[in-house]
N, C-alpha and C positions, 0 to 999 in steps of 0.2 A: 377559606378562612385563615389557614395557616400562612399562605402567601401574603395576605393583606397584613397580618401581624408582622411579617418580616419587613414589609415596606415601611410600616409605621416605625418599627424599631430602628431601621437604617436611617430614616429621615430624622428621627430624634437624635441619633448619634452624630450625624453629620452636622446638625444644627449646634449641638454641644461642642463638637470639635472646632467649628468655625468661631465659636465664642471664646474658647479658652486656648486656642492653638498658639503655643509659644514656640513651636518647632519649625525648622526650616526644611520643608519637604514640598513636593509638588502636590497641589490640591487634587489634580486629576488622579494621580496614583493613589492618593489616600482614599478617594471615593471608590476607585476600583477595588482596592484591597478590602475596604469596609464591606462593600457589597458581596464580594467573594466569600469572606469569612462568615458573614451572617447567613447567606444561603447554605453554605457548607454545614454550619452548626444546626440549622433548622431542618434541612431537607435531605442531606446526604444519607445514603443507606447505612453507612457505618463510619461516622466521623471520628477522626482521631482526636484525642484530648491534647491540647497544646500544653507542653511542659518543657522542662530543660532537656530531658532525654530526647524528645522529638525535635527540639531545636537543633541539637547536635547533628541529627540525621539530615535535617533540612539543609544545614550549613554544608555538610559534606557533599550532598547531591547537587546543590546549587553551584559550588565551586567546580565540581565535575562538569556541569553543564556549560559553564562559560569558558572552560579551558579543558575540553574532554581529552585532548591529545597531549596535554601537559607541556606545551611548548611556549607559553607566554608568561606564566606565573611560576615563581620559584617557591620552594617549601618555606624559605624565610619569610616571604611575603604572605603566604597562606597562614603561617604562624602568627604574624602580626594581625591579620584579619580575624584570627581565631579568638581574639579577645571578646568577640560577639557570639562565639559558637553556641553558648547556652543561654543567650539573651534574645534570640530571634522571637521566641514566644512572647516575651515582654514587649518587644518593639511592635509586634503585630497587635497586641492588645491596646496600646496607646497610639498606634498609627504613626510611628516614627521609622526612619529609614537609615539609621546610622551605618549598619552593616552594608546595606545595598549601596549607599552613597560611596562608602570607602571602596567597596569591591568594584564599582563602576569606574571610579578614577583609576584604580589599580589595574584593571584589565585594559583600559585605554592606554595607560603608560606601557603596559606589557606588549600591546600590539605595536606601538611605536618602537619599543626596544627590539622586538622580534624582527621588524623591518631593518633596523640599524644593524643587528647582528648578521642578518642575511646579507646585507649590502657589504659588510666588512669581510665576509668570507671569500677568499679567492678560490672560486669553484674549480678553476683549471688546475690548481695545485693540490687538491685533495688527494690523499693517499688511498687508493682503492685496493691495496694489497696488504692490509693489516689483518690481524687475527681477531678483530673486534666482532662482537655479536650485537644485534639489536632486537629487542623484544617489542613486537607490535601489538601485544595485549595491553592496550593503553589503560584499561581499567585497573589492572593489577600491578602495573609497573610503578616504581617509585617516582615521585616528582623530583626534578633537579633541585638540589639543596640551595644553590646560589647561582649568581650570574655566570660564574666560571663553568659550572656543570651544565648550565643552560646552553651556553655556547657550544660545548662539546656535544650536547644532545642535538642541536641544530645541525652540526657537522655530520653527525651520524644519519640524521633524517635525509640530508642532501645526498650523502653517499648512497644510501639505500635507493633513493629515487633514481639516481644516475645509473647505478648498477642494474636495477630492474629494467630501466629503459634500454640499456645496452643489450641485455639478455633478450628482451622482446624484439629489438631490431635484428639481432643475430638470428632469432627464430624465424622472423619474416623473410630475411635474406636467404636462409637455407631453403625455405619453401619456394621462393622465386627461382633459385638455382635448380631445384628439382623440377620445377615446372618447365624450365628452359630445356631440360633433357628429354621431356616427354615428346614423342613424335607428334607431328601435326596431323590432325584429322583431315580427311579428304575435303578439299575446298576451303579449309580454314586459312585465314590471313597469317602472314609471317609474324612471329612474335617480335616485339620490340627487344633489342639487345639489352641485357642487364650486366653491368660491370660490377663485379664483386668488390665490396668495400672492406678495408682493413678494420680491425677492432678500434684503432685510433680514430679512423674516420667516423665509425659508428658512435664512438664516445663524443666526438666533437658535435655530431648531430644531436646526440642525447642532451648535451649541455645546452644547446640552443633551444631545444624543446622545453627543457626544464626551466630555463630562465623565462621563457614566454608564459609557461603555465603559472609560475609563481608570481609573475607580474599581474596576471589576471586575478589570481587568488587574493593577493594583497588589495587589489582594487575592490573586490567584493567585500573583504573584511572591513575596509575603510568606509563602506556604505552602511555598516551596522549602526543602529541608533540606540540611544538610552532605552527607548521603549522596547526594543528587542530583548535587552537584558532584563528589563523589568518583567517581561512576560516569562522569562526563564526563572526569575525569582518567584513569581506567583505559582508557576507550575511545580517548582520544587516543594512548595507548600501543599498544593492541591493533590499532588501525586502520593503524599503520605497516606491518604485514605484509600486510594486505589489508582492504578496507572491510567485510567480512562477519564478521570475528572480533570479537565483542562480548561484553561482560559483561552478564549478565541478573540483576537482583535476583530474589528468589523470586516476587514478584508478577508481574513481567514474564514470567518463565518459565511461570507458570501461564496467563497470557493467551496466550502463544505456543502452548501445548498445546491450549487451547480453540480458538484460531483454526485450527490445523492439523486438529483432529479434527472440527470442526463440531458438537461437543457440549460441554455443561457441566452441572454439577450446581448448581442455584441456583433462582431464582424465575422466570426467563424474562422479564426486562425490560431494556431498554437505558436507561442512565442518563447524565446529564451534570450538572456543577455548575451551580447557579443561585443566585447570591448566596451566602447562608450555608447553603443547603440543597441537596438533590439532587433534580433533576427527572426524572420518568419520561418518556422520549422516545417509546418505543414498547413494545408488549407482544407477545411471541411467541405466536401462536395455538396453543392446545393446551397451553401451559405452565402452571406452577403458579399464577402470579398471574392469568393469563387465566381459569382455572377458577373463581376466586372471584367473578368478575363485579362486583367492587366497586371496582377501580382502573382508571384510564385515563390516556392520554397527557396530560401537563401537570400531573398531580398531583405534589405535593411530598412527599418522605420527610423527616420531621423528627426521628424517633427510632427506635431499634432495640432489641429485647430478644431475647436468646438463650433457647432452651428450657432450663428448669431453673435459670435465673438470675432473681433478683428485681430486679436493677439494670436500669433503662431508660437506654440511652445516648442522650443528646441529641447530635445530629450537627452542630449549628450550628458553622460555621467549619471543619469537617473537610475534608481533601482527599478528592477523589473516589476515589482508589485505596484509601484507608483504609476508606471506607464500603463499597465493593464487596467488600473482603476480609471485612467483617463480615456481609454479606448472603449471599455464597456459602457453601456448605457441603455436607456429604454428603447424598446422597439419603435421604429418610425423616426427616431432622431438621426441626425447626420453627423459623422465625424470625418474630418478631412486629414488624410495622412500624406506626408511627404515621404516618398519611398525612393531609396537609392537602389537601382538595379545592379545586377552582377557585373555589367559592363561599365559601371560608373555613372551612367546617366541617371537623372532624377525625374520623377513624375509626381504630379499633384493628384491625389485620388480621393474624391468624395465617396463615402460609403454610407448607405442608409442601414442603420442597425436593424437587426431582425432576430427572431427566435432561431437559435441554432440547436439542432439535435445532434448529440454525439452518438452516432449509431453503433459504434463498436461496444458501447456499454449496454446495449439493449438486448433483450431475448431474441434468439433466432433459432431456426430449426432446419434439419436435414433429414434425408433418408440414409440409413447405414445398413450395409449388408455384409455378412460373412458368407461369401459365395459358396454355395453347395452345402451350407450348414443351417443358417437362418438368415432370412432376407426380409426386406421391407420393415425395418425397425425404425421408429421415430427417435430422433435425437434432438434435444433442446439444450442449448447452451445459455446459461444465465450468469453473466459476469458479476452482477451485484443485485441486491434487492432494492432497486431504485424506486423513488417516489418523489414527486414534486410536492413537498409538504405544504407549501404556502400558496399553491396556485390551484384554483378550481379548474378541473379538466386537465391537470398536469399529468405527466407520465406516471404510470402504475405498472410495476412489473407483474403483479398478479393478473391484471387485465391482459397484458401482452402475452404472458404464458398461456392464458386461456385461449387467446387468439391462435397461438401456435399449435395448441392441442387440437383446436377445431380443424386447422389445416391438415394436420396429420391424420385425424379421424376421417377426413374426406378422401384420403388415399388408402384407408383400411390398413393401417400399420398393425403389425403383430404384437408390438409392445412399445413402450416409451422409456428412454433413458434421459433423466434430468441430470445434467452435468453441472455440479456446484463446486468443482475443483477450483481452488484459489478465489472463491467467492467469499469476501470478507463480511458480508451481511448488509444490513440496512434497515428498511422499514418493517416495524413489527406488524402494523395493520396488514401490509401486503403479504407477509409470510403466513399470517393466520388465514387470510382470504385464499391464498394459493393452496394451502394444505386442504382447505375445504373442497377443492376441485376434485379430490380423489376419494373422499369419504362422505357418508351422510353426516348430518349435523352432529356436533359433539365437541368436547374440549380439545384444544390444540396445545396450549401452554399455560402454565400458572405463572403469574407475575406477582411477586411479593414485595410490597413497600416496607419501609422501616417501621417496626413496631405495630404493623397492622396485618390483618388476615390477608392471605393471598387472593388475588383476583384472577378468575379463570377466563381466559380469552377463548371464545367458542366460535366454531363455524356454525352459524345459525341457518344456513341454507341447506335444506334436505336434498337438493338436487346434486347429482354426481355427474361431473362433466366427463370424466374418464374412468372406466371401471376395468380396464385391461391390465396386463402385466406392467409393473412399474419398478424401475431401478433408479437409485440416486447415487451418483458418483461423488465422492468427497476425497479430500486429502488433508494434510496437516494445516493447510491455510484456509480451509473452509471454516468460517467463524460465524458466531452470533446468530443471525436469522437462518443461515445455512444449517446450523446445528439444531435450531428449533424444528424445522420441517423434517430433517433427518431423524431426530429423536421421536417426533410424533408419529411419523410413518413406521418407524421401527417398533414403537410401543403398540401401535394398532395392528402390527403384522400386515401392513398394507403394501409396503415396498421392501425390497431387499437393498440394504445399504452396503456399498462396496467402496473400499478405499484403503488408505494407510492405517497404521495402528490406532490412531485416534484423530479426531478433528482438533481444532485450535484450542477450544476450552474457554471461550469468552461467553459467560453466562450472566452478564449484567446488562441493565437497561440504563441508557443515558437520555436526558432531555436537556434542552437549552433553557437558560434563564437569562433574559435580556437585562443587563445591569442598568440600562437607562430607566427602566420602569421602577427601579428602587428609589429614584430621586426625583423630586419635583423641582423644577427650575434648573439652575446650573447648566443652562444650555450651552454655555461657552466651552464646557468640558466634554460635551457629548459629540458623537457616540462613544460610549464607554466600552462597548464590546459585550461578550456573552460568556457565561460559564456553562460548559457542557459537563453535566454532573451525573454521577451514578446515583440513581434514586431507587432502583428496584433490582431484583434478582430473578432470573428465569428458573423455573423448575418444570421438569417434564410432567406429563400427566401421571406417570408412575411414581412421582414424588422426588426423584433424584434430580440433582442440579447438573447442568452442562458446564458449570464454572470449573475451571482448572483441569478437570478430567476429560472434558469434551464428550463426544459420542464415539463409542467403539463400534466400527462397522460389523455387520454380520459376516462379511467375507473380507479378509485382510489381504491386500496385495503389497508386495515389497515396494519400497520407494527409497530414494537417495538419502532420506533423513531417518531411516529406520532406527539408527542407533544414536541419534542426536536429538537433544531437547529442542523442540520448536513450539512456539505458541505462548499461551498465557503463562505457563509455568516459568518462562524465561524472565518475566517481569518482576522487579522488586515491588513489594507491597500488593501483590495480587490477592484478591479475596479468596477465602478458603472454600472448599467443597462442603456443602451441607445438603440436607434433604428435609422434606416436609411430608405431610400425609398425601397419599395419592388421591386422585379423583376417579370416579367411575367413568370408564370409557369402553366402547366396543364399536365394531363396524362389521357389516355383512356384505360389503362390496366384493372383496376378494381377499380371502384369508390365506396367508402363507404358513402352511403347517409342516413344510419339508425343507426349511432353510438349512438345517444341519446337514442334510443329504446333499443339497446343492453346494454348500460350502466344502464338503469333503471331496466332491467331484472337482471343484475348482482347485483345491489344494493339490490334487494329483496332477492336474495339468501344469500348474505353476511350478511344482517341484521338478518337472521334466523340461521346463521351458528355459532355454539357454539365456534368453534376454533377461528374465527375472533373476536367474542365477548371477548374471553380471550386475544387475541392479544391487543385489545384496553385497557383492564384493566391492562395488563402488561405494556403497554406504559405509562400509568399514574403512575404506580409504579416506573418505571425507571426514569421518570421525577422527581418524588418526591425525590428519593435518590441521583440523580445526582446533584440536587440543594442543597443538605446537605452533606458536606464533613467533618463534625465534629464528632469525636469519643471519647468515654470515655477511660481513661487510668486506670480505675478500672476494674480489670479482671472480677469480677462478673457482673458488669453493662455492660461491653463490650459483654460478652457471652450472657447475657440476650437480649441485643439489636440484636446481630447476630442471636439468636434463633428466635426472632420475625421476622427478615427479612427472615430467612430461611423458617419459617412457611408461610410467605406471598408468597415467591417464589415457594414453594413446588407445589402449584396448577398449576404452569406454566411449571414445569420441563419436563413433558412428552408431551408438546405442539407440539414439532417438532420430537418426537421419536416414533410416532405411525404410522404404515402402513395405507395408505388409501385403503380401501377394493376395491374401484372401479378402482384404477389405475393399469395399466399393462404397464411395461416398458421392451422393448426388443431391443437388438442390431440388427443392420443390418447384414445379413448373409455375405455380402462382407467384413465386418470388422473383422470377427471372426479369420481368420488366423493371423492377426497382434495381436489381443487380446490374442490369445493362444500361442504367441511367448515365454512367460515364465510365471512362477507362479506370479511374482510380478505384471505384467501387468494384469493378471486375477484378482488378489486381488484388485487392484486399480479400475478396471472396475466394479467389484462387489460392492465395496463401493459406487461408483457413482450411480449405479442402485438402491442400497438400500436407499441412501439418497433421490433420486427422488420419490421413492414409499411413502415417508413420506411428500411430498411437497404438502400441501393443496392449495397453490397458483397455482400450476400447475393444480390441479383438477379444480379449478375455471376457469383457463385459457381455459381449454378444453370445459367447458360449454359455455364460451364466444365465443369460436371459432364456436361451433355449432349454437349459436344464430346468429352470423354474417353470416354464410353460409345460414341459413334459411331465413334471412330477406333481404339480399342484392341481388339485381337483377343480379349483376355481376357473382354470383355464382350459377345460376339456375341449371346448369348441375350437379354440385356437390350436390346440394340440392336433386335432384332426385335420385342420387346414394345413398345418406345417407338414404333417406326414403325407398328405395327398400331393402337396407341391413337390415333395422330394421323390415321389414314386413315378 
């Protein structure tokens, strides 16, 4: 009912604006802004009241977004624009765009001026031996007051880029020279001779690289559109209520759906801009373009032709997102690409679009052993909580994890580790269903809308797929749905949660609102895009929120960001932590009553572990350098400072590069036919295994798993199996 009232209100407002509109603004932008503001007002969990004070904040953040590094607008220009600083709220109400129009023209002129300033600077004559310093903390540095200061700032930026490139080249050269001195292994081919270059020669090479990079950068900037800046303007408004309420143009919405679903309909290639054309970066095994056996990484796409059309579209100079929209399409349709091979030859390649599954985002499992200590433990990696929201029979991470659990049960694993490190979340329905795999029916999470009682999402299936020892690995980048399952399993005492000091702290729910549905007719302006809006807040079954504070693991392991703020707390306008009444919850599958003892045993091991000691030392180093973003523009002093930093970091470089002797990682036999499907899959699988063999967090996780099995009464049968296997 509320949504229908919104549609009626918006339609009435648009009709009124069309009748009385004396203003010069883009009708489509007015419609988008109208829809966004009405949805925000009616549905957002905590909408901010538009007033002069909020207008000033919107102004500052919008200016920051269109010139974040302060290299195109002067303070004098921003001051002129500031005549609208406390009037944005008034312009929003009557749907005028004076501030946006002026800012758009101003940044366009600023881009042109930036190119002119850059072109006027004789890079070869810049003095790299001054006592100047540059502050790269762009958010806190002052904006250049006028064009004279702006030019000086550009010179400093160029100097920094050149000096840092020379330092990097010197570092690489030093490594090459050291490599030349290493004796050849038996049977190895002779090394190609390397002639040491002088600093002047390295500087000349750095200047050449710098010019090429800036030329490409300016090309990308010149492809920006008015619509890009209008989106920045909209998001400066929407982000005042919370950082996750964001306008999505139709292309970004499509990308979001693909990212969440792990599927798309297209040709199965990853692309990126490369000068005037589009380069193939990688090809998805089994995908449509892979099946042609005629394209490969580093080929260039130079033209596109759609099925049934005579016109061949030359894509020279087109934006990447525009090219991608032409290549994607419905399953079964054909797109013909003109491809320039690395040898300069060209081929005409018809490709039938098909559903492409991006397998690296999907759940997958292994067997992990700590040899001689605990063996045959199941390990499931879940990169995200994916779900194809809009497709019947689409991907579901809950179903995929259930399938992986069945495979692990078939080989009688002693426990399961669910790895949610760096998992940024996703589908709410899937995380509720997945949590239910480990408990009898019961509440999983409370979701509270604005001004209404919380709704309890429950596992309604009394079946328990897995009743054995369970561990969930998290870190500071485990967010949203990851936090829901970690919190639920922690509150139920069903799993031990292991990871960094806290998870990300994103405890809000977003849903999409299609702006097209707010307007009848006006087809010439559609599609208008969508508003991803925060409408609800997550609460644990114990009543506490995961918002801002995240989930504190039962067992904390040191990480590189131990002393650095990471996560939701870094955002401006993040919602506060709150709590509501708990709900009744209990489970009798497997109760963890000795977590404190397990944690104490882990702490003793970690305190004696040299690698974790190094992690803590490295965390202090990262904190120190993150807090200091000032660099010398004297090349000798810069190199000296970088050498000092390099020397400090050297002792941590092999921290994550050494195999753990006790770790054994193996694929499940049932997965081998798929892995052996082609060489690229084999290579990616081997990279995954090799990475896990170096994971000392996984090593400690296995020790924790063993302690949990030995101490918890729920796992007495597994304890006997472990003891008999070791005797």
